[in-house]
N, C-alpha and C positions, 0 to 999 in steps of 0.2 A: 473590548471594542475600541477602535481607534477614535480619538476625538482631537480637535484642534489641528494645528499644522502637521504636515506629514513630510517625510523624506524617504529616500531609498535606504532601507535597512536590511541586514541579513537575518532571515527568519528560519529557513530550512538548512540544517547542517548537512555536511557531505555524506555521513553515514545514512541519514534518513533518505536523502535523494537516491543514494545507491540502492537501498532497500526497495525503494519505489520502482525504479527502472529495471532492476534485476528481477523483481517479482513479476513485472509486466512481461518481460522476455520469457521467463520460465513458464508462466501460465500459458502464454501463446503457444510455445513449443509443445508443452504437455497436452494442451487441448487439441492441437492440430495433428498430433500423432497418436491420439487415444485409440483409434480403431485399426492401427497398423501393426502387424506382427513384425514386419521388417524393421520398423523404427521403434521397437519396444524399449531398447536400451535408452534411446533419446527421451522417450516418454518417462521412463523411470527416473533417469538422471535429472530431468527438468522438474519432475514432481518432488523428488527429494530436495532439490535446491529450493523450490518454492516453500516447502515445509520448513527447511532450516532457516530461511529468511523470515518466515512468520515467527518462529521461536525467537530469533534475534530481535525482531521488531517488538515483541512483547517485553523483552528485557530492556530494550532502548526506551520503551514507553514508561519505564519506571526510573531509569537512571540517566536518560539522555538529556539533551539540551532543553531549554525552556519550552519551546513550542513543539517538541517531539514527545513530551511527557503527557500521558493520558489525563492527568489531573488538570492540565492546562486547557483541554478542549472537549473532553467527554462531558456531556450535560444530559439532563433528564428530558423526558418527553415534552414538558412544558416549554423548555428553551428551544427545542426543535420546532414546535408549532409556532412559537412567537417569531422565530427567524423566518419560517416559510411565509407567515402572514405579512411580515415586513416587506417581502419581495414584491408584493402587489401594490405597495404604497410608493410615495415619492421619495422616501428616505430609507432605503433598505439597510438593515443592520450590516455593518462592516466589521470583520474580525481580522486582526493581524495574523493569527494562526488559522487553524481549521474552524470553519463555522459549524454550528451544532448539527446541521443536516449532513454536512460532509463527514463530521466525526462519527455520526451514526453509521454511515456507509462504510467507513473505515473499520469500525468494530465488527460489523457484519461480514466484511470481506476477510478480516483476520480469522473470524470464527469458521468461515468456509474453508480457508486455507488450512487451518488446523484439522478440520474434519477430513479434508482430502489427504493430508499426510497420514493420519491414523488409519483410515479405510484403505488407502493405497498400500501402506505397509502390510496390513493384514492380508490383502489380496495377493500381493507379491510373494508372501510367505505361505500361501495356501492355508490360511487360518479360518477361512469362512467360505460360504457357498456363493452361488450366483446372486443371491439377494443383496449381498454387500457390494457386488459389482454394480448393481442397479442403483444402490444408494450413492456410491461413489460418482456415478454418472450424473445423478440428480444434483449432488452438491456442486459438481463442476458446472452444470448448466445454471444453477442458482448464482454461482460466482460470476459467470459470464453476464448474467442479467444485471447483477450489482455493478459490475465494471461499466457496462453501457449506461446505466443510470447515473453512475458517478461522473462519467464523461459528460453526460447531459447537464449535470449540475455544475461542472467546471465551466462549460460554455456559457450557461445562464449567468453564473456569478461573475464571470469575466466581463460579460456585457453590461450587467447592471452596475458593477462597481468600477467599470472602466479600467480594469487591470488584467494583464495576461497571466492567468494562474498557471497555465501550462509552461510558459517561459520561467515563471517563478520556481517551479519544481525542477527546472534545469539549472538555473543560476543560483537559486537559494534566496534571491532578493525580492522584496515586495515594498510597497509604500506603507509607511507606518509612522507613529509618533517618534520624534527624536529621542534617542536613548533607550528605545524599546527592543532594539535588535540584539541578537546573541553576539558574543565576542569571539568565540572559537569555532571555526568552520569544521574542525575534526577531520582534516585530510588524512592524517596518519592512520586513524582507526578505519577510515573508509578504504585505504590502501590494503590494510591487513585483511579486511573482509573480502575485498575483490580477489586478493591472492588466494585466500581460502577457497573461494568458489571456483576459481580457475584450476586450483590444485585438485579439487574434488572431481571436476570434469575430466581432467587429465588422467586421474586414477581410474575413472570409470571406462574411458575409451582405451586406455592402455591394456586393460584386462578383457576387452571385447574380443569375441571370436572373429 
């Protein structure tokens, strides 16, 4: 948690921000085309992209920059409850990285994304019956609910802490103690990931009927 004087510091690296926004785009495309046979290729491509991004995020959560690592923000139930209780007081907890409630939402969304990848792959390869398609749809709806809850949390935290968290996920900068920011934005790795995603999409549509 931040204490004392604050200044504008770099918190979210470029790969993390790219994971975030590409995941949003992929989920929206996959969810919007889920019931359409005409747009099945788009649904499958977006779904595989989302799954690949989830796997990359899991790796980045282990080896990424300071505030991207799971050990920096994943906390137990007690920390989540303490943070939520603090929101009703005059001095809510402020975290430079993800707050405990946001961290819980992130973990659950990653779990849903992994579940969508595995179930979608099995369905696409005809490895299961209709029951798995229903499970796949249930996980997608659960992820949608988590996304909406996460958005509500972002709006609430932005208001209480007087900071624009949505803008922070675009620029990477937040208010925090001097010297607590990360040093390397990671633009090269972000470019490699973006090229990989674009290359995958190109291969998918190049082979389309």
